ZASEVEX-401134 format. One record per residue: x, y, z of N, C-alpha, C in turn. Coordinates in steps of 0.1 Angstrom, whole numbers, padded with zeros to 4 digits, always signed. Example, Ala and Ser with C-alpha at 12.3 -4.5 7.8 and 13.67 -1.06 7.14 Angstrom:
2
+0132-0057+0078+0123-0045+0078+0132-0033+0078;+0128-0022+0071+0137-0011+0071+0129+0000+0079;
//
This chain:
287
+0282+1505-0692+0291+1516-0695+0298+1521-0682;+0311+1521-0682+0318+1525-0670+0320+1540-0670;+0314+1547-0660+0314+1561-0659+0325+1566-0649;+0331+1557-0642+0340+1562-0631+0352+1568-0635;+0356+1566-0648+0369+1572-0653+0368+1586-0657;+0356+1591-0659+0354+1605-0663+0356+1607-0678;+0355+1619-0682+0356+1623-0696+0371+1626-0699;+0376+1623-0711+0390+1625-0714+0394+1640-0713;+0385+1649-0714+0389+1663-0714+0388+1669-0700;+0383+1661-0690+0382+1667-0677+0389+1658-0667;+0393+1662-0655+0399+1653-0645+0389+1642-0641;+0394+1630-0640+0385+1619-0637+0378+1621-0624;+0365+1617-0624+0358+1619-0611+0351+1632-0609;+0352+1641-0619+0345+1654-0617+0330+1652-0616;+0323+1660-0609+0309+1658-0606+0300+1658-0619;+0304+1666-0629+0296+1667-0641+0296+1654-0649;+0307+1646-0647+0307+1633-0654+0295+1625-0651;+0291+1625-0638+0281+1616-0633+0267+1619-0639;+0265+1631-0645+0253+1635-0650+0253+1637-0665;+0264+1632-0672+0265+1635-0686+0261+1623-0694;+0250+1616-0689+0246+1604-0696+0241+1606-0710;+0234+1617-0712+0229+1620-0726+0241+1621-0736;+0251+1628-0732+0263+1629-0740+0270+1616-0743;+0271+1607-0732+0277+1594-0734+0269+1585-0743;+0256+1585-0741+0247+1577-0750+0248+1582-0764;+0249+1595-0766+0250+1600-0780+0263+1595-0786;+0274+1595-0778+0287+1590-0782+0286+1576-0787;+0279+1567-0779+0277+1553-0782+0270+1552-0795;+0259+1560-0797+0252+1559-0810+0260+1563-0822;+0269+1573-0820+0278+1577-0830+0288+1566-0834;+0293+1559-0823+0303+1549-0826+0296+1537-0833;+0284+1534-0830+0277+1523-0836+0275+1526-0851;+0274+1538-0855+0272+1542-0869+0285+1544-0876;+0295+1547-0869+0308+1551-0876+0314+1539-0883;+0320+1540-0895+0327+1529-0901+0341+1529-0895;+0343+1519-0886+0356+1518-0879+0363+1505-0884;+0375+1506-0887+0383+1495-0892+0396+1492-0885;+0400+1480-0886+0413+1476-0881+0424+1480-0890;+0432+1489-0887+0442+1495-0896+0455+1486-0896;+0460+1483-0884+0473+1475-0883+0472+1465-0872;+0479+1454-0873+0480+1444-0862+0495+1442-0860;+0499+1442-0847+0513+1440-0843+0514+1430-0832;+0526+1424-0831+0529+1416-0820+0543+1420-0815;+0547+1416-0803+0560+1419-0797+0566+1406-0792;+0572+1398-0800+0577+1385-0795+0586+1386-0782;+0594+1396-0781+0603+1398-0770+0599+1411-0763;+0595+1411-0751+0591+1423-0743+0602+1434-0744;+0598+1446-0748+0607+1457-0748+0614+1459-0762;+0613+1449-0771+0620+1450-0784+0610+1454-0794;+0614+1455-0807+0606+1461-0817+0594+1453-0821;+0584+1460-0827+0572+1454-0832+0573+1446-0844;+0564+1437-0846+0564+1430-0859+0549+1431-0865;+0549+1436-0877+0536+1438-0884+0530+1425-0888;+0517+1423-0886+0510+1411-0891+0499+1414-0900;+0498+1407-0911+0486+1409-0920+0473+1404-0914;+0475+1393-0906+0463+1386-0900+0468+1379-0887;+0459+1376-0878+0462+1369-0866+0450+1361-0862;+0453+1349-0857+0442+1340-0852+0442+1341-0837;+0431+1346-0832+0429+1348-0817+0421+1337-0811;+0424+1334-0799+0417+1323-0791+0412+1330-0778;+0400+1325-0774+0394+1331-0762+0403+1330-0750;+0405+1341-0743+0413+1341-0731+0428+1342-0733;+0432+1344-0746+0446+1345-0749+0450+1358-0756;+0463+1360-0757+0469+1372-0763+0470+1370-0778;+0474+1380-0785+0479+1379-0799+0489+1368-0799;+0489+1358-0808+0499+1347-0808+0513+1352-0808;+0521+1347-0799+0535+1350-0798+0538+1364-0792;+0528+1371-0787+0530+1384-0781+0536+1383-0767;+0548+1390-0766+0555+1390-0753+0558+1375-0748;+0562+1367-0758+0565+1353-0755+0578+1352-0746;+0587+1361-0749+0599+1361-0741+0601+1375-0735;+0610+1375-0724+0614+1387-0718+0628+1386-0714;+0634+1397-0711+0649+1398-0707+0649+1402-0693;+0652+1393-0684+0653+1396-0670+0664+1405-0667;+0661+1416-0659+0672+1425-0655+0674+1423-0640;+0683+1414-0637+0685+1410-0623+0676+1399-0619;+0681+1390-0610+0673+1378-0607+0659+1382-0600;+0648+1376-0605+0635+1378-0599+0628+1366-0594;+0634+1354-0596+0629+1342-0591+0618+1336-0600;+0618+1339-0613+0608+1334-0622+0609+1319-0624;+0598+1312-0622+0598+1298-0623+0590+1293-0636;+0597+1288-0646+0590+1284-0658+0579+1274-0656;+0581+1266-0646+0571+1255-0643+0558+1261-0636;+0559+1272-0630+0548+1279-0625+0549+1294-0627;+0547+1298-0640+0550+1312-0644+0540+1321-0637;+0545+1332-0632+0537+1343-0625+0540+1356-0631;+0530+1365-0629+0532+1379-0634+0542+1386-0626;+0551+1394-0633+0560+1403-0626+0558+1417-0633;+0560+1427-0625+0559+1441-0631+0570+1443-0641;+0567+1452-0651+0577+1454-0662+0590+1460-0657;+0591+1466-0645+0603+1471-0640+0614+1460-0638;+0609+1448-0637+0619+1437-0635+0626+1432-0647;+0622+1438-0659+0628+1434-0671+0634+1446-0678;+0642+1443-0689+0646+1454-0698+0634+1459-0705;+0632+1472-0705+0619+1477-0711+0622+1492-0713;+0613+1497-0722+0616+1511-0727+0614+1522-0717;+0605+1519-0707+0603+1530-0697+0616+1535-0691;+0625+1526-0689+0638+1529-0683+0650+1527-0692;+0648+1518-0702+0660+1514-0711+0657+1518-0725;+0657+1531-0728+0652+1536-0741+0661+1532-0752;+0674+1529-0749+0683+1525-0761+0677+1512-0768;+0669+1504-0761+0663+1493-0768+0656+1496-0781;+0651+1509-0781+0643+1513-0793+0652+1514-0806;+0666+1515-0803+0675+1515-0815+0676+1502-0822;+0672+1491-0816+0675+1478-0821+0664+1475-0832;+0668+1469-0843+0660+1464-0853+0659+1449-0851;+0648+1443-0847+0647+1429-0844+0638+1421-0853;+0642+1409-0855+0633+1399-0863+0632+1387-0855;+0620+1381-0855+0617+1369-0848+0611+1358-0857;+0617+1347-0858+0611+1336-0866+0603+1326-0857;+0590+1327-0859+0581+1319-0850+0583+1305-0851;+0587+1300-0863+0588+1286-0866+0600+1280-0858;+0611+1288-0856+0623+1283-0850+0627+1290-0837;+0618+1300-0833+0621+1308-0821+0635+1315-0822;+0639+1318-0834+0652+1325-0836+0650+1340-0836;+0658+1347-0828+0658+1361-0827+0670+1367-0833;+0668+1377-0842+0679+1384-0848+0679+1398-0843;+0690+1403-0839+0692+1417-0834+0701+1424-0843;+0698+1437-0847+0706+1445-0855+0708+1458-0847;+0721+1462-0845+0724+1475-0839+0734+1481-0848;+0728+1490-0858+0737+1496-0868+0741+1485-0877;+0754+1483-0879+0759+1473-0888+0761+1459-0882;+0760+1458-0869+0762+1445-0862+0749+1437-0861;+0751+1424-0863+0739+1415-0862+0743+1403-0853;+0733+1400-0844+0735+1388-0836+0722+1380-0837;+0724+1367-0838+0713+1358-0840+0714+1346-0830;+0702+1342-0825+0702+1331-0815+0689+1324-0815;+0690+1310-0815+0678+1302-0813+0674+1302-0798;+0663+1308-0795+0660+1310-0780+0655+1297-0774;+0654+1286-0782+0650+1273-0776+0662+1266-0771;+0674+1270-0774+0687+1263-0770+0695+1272-0761;+0702+1265-0752+0711+1273-0743+0721+1281-0750;+0727+1276-0761+0737+1283-0769+0731+1296-0775;+0719+1294-0781+0712+1306-0787+0709+1316-0777;+0703+1312-0766+0700+1322-0755+0713+1329-0750;+0724+1322-0749+0736+1327-0744+0741+1338-0753;+0740+1336-0766+0744+1346-0776+0736+1359-0774;+0723+1358-0772+0715+1370-0770+0718+1376-0757;+0720+1368-0746+0723+1374-0733+0736+1381-0733;+0746+1375-0740+0759+1382-0741+0758+1395-0748;+0749+1396-0758+0747+1409-0765+0742+1419-0755;+0732+1416-0747+0726+1426-0738+0735+1429-0726;+0744+1419-0723+0753+1422-0712+0762+1433-0716;+0765+1434-0729+0774+1445-0734+0765+1458-0737;+0754+1456-0744+0746+1466-0749+0740+1475-0738;+0736+1468-0727+0729+1475-0716+0737+1474-0703;+0750+1473-0705+0759+1471-0693+0756+1480-0681;+0755+1493-0684+0753+1503-0673+0739+1504-0668;+0730+1496-0673+0716+1496-0668+0712+1483-0662;+0721+1474-0660+0718+1460-0655+0719+1459-0640;+0710+1452-0634+0711+1449-0620+0716+1435-0617;+0720+1428-0628+0725+1415-0627+0726+1410-0641;+0732+1397-0643+0733+1392-0657+0719+1391-0664;+0718+1396-0676+0705+1395-0683+0702+1380-0686;+0690+1377-0685+0686+1363-0688+0673+1363-0696;+0673+1354-0706+0661+1352-0714+0651+1343-0707;+0639+1348-0705+0628+1341-0698+0617+1336-0707;+0612+1325-0705+0601+1319-0713+0594+1308-0705;+0581+1307-0707+0574+1296-0702+0562+1293-0711;+0560+1281-0716+0549+1278-0725+0536+1284-0721;+0530+1291-0730+0517+1297-0727+0517+1310-0719;+0528+1314-0714+0529+1326-0706+0532+1338-0715;+0526+1349-0711+0529+1362-0718+0534+1372-0708;+0545+1378-0711+0551+1388-0702+0545+1402-0705;+0532+1403-0703+0524+1415-0706+0526+1425-0694;+0523+1437-0696+0523+1447-0685+0512+1445-0675;+0502+1437-0678+0491+1434-0669+0491+1419-0667;+0485+1415-0656+0485+1401-0652+0475+1393-0661;+0464+1398-0665+0455+1391-0673+0459+1391-0688;+0455+1381-0695+0458+1380-0709+0448+1388-0717;+0454+1398-0724+0446+1408-0731+0453+1411-0744;+0445+1418-0753+0450+1425-0764+0449+1440-0762;+0458+1448-0767+0458+1462-0765+0454+1469-0778;+0445+1480-0776+0440+1486-0788+0442+1501-0787;+0447+1507-0798+0449+1522-0798+0440+1528-0809;+0434+1539-0806+0425+1547-0815+0434+1557-0822;+0436+1556-0835+0445+1564-0842+0441+1579-0841;+0428+1582-0840+0424+1596-0838+0429+1601-0825;+0430+1593-0815+0435+1598-0802+0450+1601-0803;+0457+1593-0812+0471+1597-0814+0473+1610-0821;+0464+1613-0831+0464+1626-0837+0461+1637-0827;+0452+1635-0818+0449+1645-0808+0461+1647-0799;+0469+1637-0796+0481+1639-0788+0491+1647-0796;+0492+1645-0809+0501+1653-0817+0498+1668-0815;+0485+1671-0814+0481+1685-0812+0485+1690-0798;+0484+1681-0788+0488+1684-0775+0503+1687-0774;+0511+1679-0780+0526+1680-0778+0532+1689-0789;+0525+1692-0800+0530+1700-0810+0540+1694-0819;+0539+1680-0821+0549+1673-0828+0543+1660-0834;+0549+1655-0845+0544+1642-0850+0546+1631-0839;+0537+1622-0838+0538+1611-0828+0536+1598-0836;+0546+1589-0836+0545+1576-0842+0536+1568-0834;+0525+1562-0839+0516+1553-0831+0523+1542-0825;+0535+1537-0830+0542+1526-0824+0548+1530-0810;+0548+1542-0807+0552+1546-0793+0543+1539-0783;+0531+1536-0787+0521+1530-0777+0521+1515-0777;+0529+1509-0786+0532+1494-0785+0519+1486-0784;+0509+1489-0791+0496+1482-0791+0496+1471-0801;+0487+1462-0799+0485+1450-0808+0476+1455-0820;+0466+1462-0817+0456+1466-0827+0455+1481-0828;+0455+1486-0840+0453+1501-0842+0440+1503-0850;+0431+1511-0844+0417+1512-0850+0416+1526-0856;+0409+1527-0868+0407+1539-0875+0392+1541-0877;+0388+1553-0874+0374+1557-0876+0366+1561-0863;+0371+1558-0851+0365+1563-0839+0368+1578-0837;+0359+1585-0831+0362+1599-0827+0374+1598-0816;+0382+1608-0816+0393+1609-0806+0388+1607-0792;+0394+1598-0785+0392+1596-0771+0379+1588-0768;+0371+1585-0778+0359+1578-0775+0361+1564-0770;+0373+1558-0774+0376+1544-0769+0376+1543-0754;+0379+1555-0747+0381+1554-0733+0368+1552-0726;+0356+1554-0733+0343+1552-0727+0338+1538-0730;+0346+1529-0735+0342+1515-0739+0344+1505-0728;+0349+1508-0717+0352+1498-0707+0339+1491-0703;+0339+1478-0703+0327+1470-0701+0319+1467-0713;+0323+1472-0725+0316+1470-0737+0322+1459-0745;+0314+1453-0754+0319+1442-0763+0321+1448-0777;+0332+1444-0784+0335+1448-0797+0336+1435-0806;+0330+1437-0818+0332+1426-0828+0343+1431-0838;+0352+1422-0840+0363+1425-0850+0362+1414-0861;+0359+1419-0873+0357+1409-0884+0345+1401-0881;+0345+1389-0887+0332+1381-0887+0330+1373-0874;+0341+1369-0868+0340+1360-0856+0345+1365-0843;+0355+1373-0843+0361+1377-0830+0353+1386-0822;+0352+1384-0809+0345+1393-0800+0355+1395-0788;+0356+1408-0784+0365+1411-0773+0357+1420-0763;+0360+1418-0751+0354+1426-0740+0364+1436-0735;+0361+1449-0735+0370+1459-0731+0370+1459-0715;+0382+1458-0709+0383+1456-0695+0390+1467-0688;+0398+1476-0695+0406+1485-0688+0411+1496-0697;+0412+1508-0692+0419+1519-0699+0434+1517-0697;+0443+1521-0706+0457+1519-0704+0463+1533-0699;+0469+1532-0688+0477+1544-0683+0490+1544-0689;+0494+1555-0696+0506+1555-0703+0518+1559-0694;+0530+1553-0697+0542+1555-0689+0552+1562-0698;+0564+1564-0692+0574+1571-0699+0580+1564-0712;+0576+1551-0714+0580+1545-0726+0575+1552-0738;+0563+1559-0737+0558+1566-0749+0566+1578-0753;+0575+1582-0744+0583+1594-0747+0595+1591-0756;+0597+1578-0758+0609+1573-0766+0605+1571-0781;+0613+1577-0790+0610+1576-0804+0614+1563-0809;+0605+1555-0815+0609+1542-0821+0620+1544-0832;+0630+1535-0832+0640+1535-0842+0653+1543-0838;+0651+1553-0830+0663+1561-0826+0666+1559-0811;+0656+1556-0803+0659+1555-0788+0660+1568-0781;+0656+1579-0788+0657+1593-0782+0645+1595-0774;+0647+1600-0762+0635+1604-0753+0632+1619-0756;+0623+1621-0765+0621+1635-0771+0608+1641-0768;+0598+1634-0762+0585+1640-0759+0582+1637-0744;+0571+1643-0740+0566+1641-0726+0551+1638-0727;+0548+1627-0732+0534+1623-0735+0525+1622-0723;+0529+1613-0713+0520+1612-0701+0518+1625-0694;+0529+1633-0693+0528+1646-0686+0519+1656-0694;+0520+1656-0707+0511+1664-0716+0497+1660-0714;+0494+1647-0714+0480+1642-0712+0475+1646-0699;+0482+1644-0689+0477+1647-0675+0474+1662-0674;+0483+1670-0679+0482+1685-0679+0469+1689-0686;+0466+1683-0697+0455+1687-0706+0442+1680-0702;+0443+1668-0697+0431+1660-0696+0428+1655-0681;+0438+1657-0672+0436+1652-0659+0438+1637-0657;+0444+1631-0667+0448+1616-0666+0458+1614-0677;+0464+1602-0676+0475+1598-0686+0470+1586-0694;+0458+1585-0697+0452+1573-0704+0452+1575-0719;+0456+1564-0726+0454+1564-0741+0454+1549-0745;+0443+1545-0750+0442+1531-0754+0434+1523-0744;+0431+1510-0748+0423+1501-0740+0428+1487-0740;+0426+1480-0730+0429+1465-0729+0416+1458-0731;+0416+1447-0739+0404+1439-0741+0407+1424-0740;+0398+1417-0734+0400+1402-0734+0392+1396-0745;+0398+1386-0752+0391+1379-0763+0381+1369-0756;+0369+1371-0760+0358+1362-0755+0353+1352-0766;+0356+1355-0778+0352+1346-0789+0364+1347-0800;+0369+1335-0803+0381+1335-0812+0378+1335-0826;+0388+1336-0834+0387+1336-0849+0399+1343-0855;+0399+1345-0868+0410+1352-0875+0406+1366-0878;+0415+1375-0875+0413+1389-0879+0424+1394-0889;+0421+1404-0896+0430+1408-0907+0429+1424-0908;+0440+1430-0913+0439+1444-0915+0427+1447-0925;+0421+1458-0921+0409+1463-0929+0396+1457-0924;+0396+1448-0914+0384+1442-0909+0376+1453-0902;+0363+1452-0902+0354+1462-0896+0354+1459-0880;+0354+1470-0872+0352+1469-0858+0339+1475-0854;+0330+1468-0847+0317+1473-0844+0314+1471-0829;+0307+1480-0824+0302+1479-0810+0290+1470-0809;+0291+1460-0801+0280+1450-0799+0271+1454-0788;+0258+1454-0790+0249+1457-0779+0246+1444-0771;+0249+1445-0758+0247+1433-0750+0232+1431-0747;
//
């Protein structure tokens, strides 16, 4: 159990956290008994663009959700080499933290053909991202759509097996829906869980209990096992309302003011693969 992050209701590192073992172990026992299920599965084929709901997903050890962040839109030259793909921070791409108008777009991705469809109101643009012509159509769209936010010509980036995640290691992201409900109380407004752009949404955990799972193993369904590796520090992307692109809330600020940190959700590495589906049970595995 990782104790260094502190309790979600107190500033991280407070002295009392170091001696609250009884409360933490009680929380673990509660989570082991609680009926927790996988409510929704999502992927984001193009970094910064809209989510795609999945009924099921087949996970492989050491990999992301299939097709998650397969593509990204370069915002000014970064020297990305498809032959030797490397991690770059999200600020080098079009992304919601700075480019909130992306949330207005309704996107569809055909995994069989790598065709991306963009809808902005009544206008639709479609391009096969495997071909220069298809990529050019999408790049031309963003050259106009994001003209005042670009540091150079937008470029579609891809490398086989590479994921343009916000972190360097290949992970799946998990949000506890009870924590989203707690944030609604903090901000005094409804909060769409898709603001957090997670892959997996869990139902049944007590609010904030997921933050104490770093270092723990979770079973999802019959076969999949994931190791929780990191809490997710939220950025200004969560302030943007999905579908409208309006920056209408201050979620990281509200979290920090109330809890002493801006964390919500966890990253986990897949350590045993298999197929997961909505309504699968999620259980804490004792090592």
